[in-house]
Phi, psi and omega in degrees: 000143179254146179275143178288138182275043181244130190306320187254346181264126176257094189234168182211162177214148173235151176237137179218166180299134178285180181282343180238164179301144178056037173233155178229138176257128179249135173242123186241139175240125183251117181292139185281341185298125177090354177288144175276108179233155182227131172290127184210122177053042178079007180236157171266119187242150175190179182213126178241154174236134180243127176235146183238119181239124178278135179258121180236170178298334180268358181122181182289147179226127174290127183272334181196167173294138178304146177262142173260129178247102180275120178272126178218072188262142171289169176303319180292321178296317179296320179298325181271003182281002181301333178277358178112147174272123187275142171215145179225151181205135173252128188227153171297145179226090178305152180301332181289346181275122178259329179218162179234127174265127177255122182251130179243125179243124169277100189295332181277333182255354182059038176254144181231141172219159178210160173215154181242132178234148174293151180288000000 
């Protein structure tokens, strides 16, 4: 697992073979410390954006449209989020891609972090 290069988020990601040829499944854990969240209607709410960028010899290539992760956690879910908020994505992985940079944006706090994992 690689640590997220964001000052307050202690996150990790793993990459494994996807269910189809030339795909990779990413499992990301985003640490809750430092996320901008707001209690709203009995839930802990926030909003993250996840982007996956393939790194090639010719430069970066966007692998998919960024995902929006709307956080709507109960108090118990938030209490148990210390191990990270989980997100998963299966993406095409062209042969030219050697690594994938995962970019996490806390949309409400305008904070960005990223980590790079081998394909």
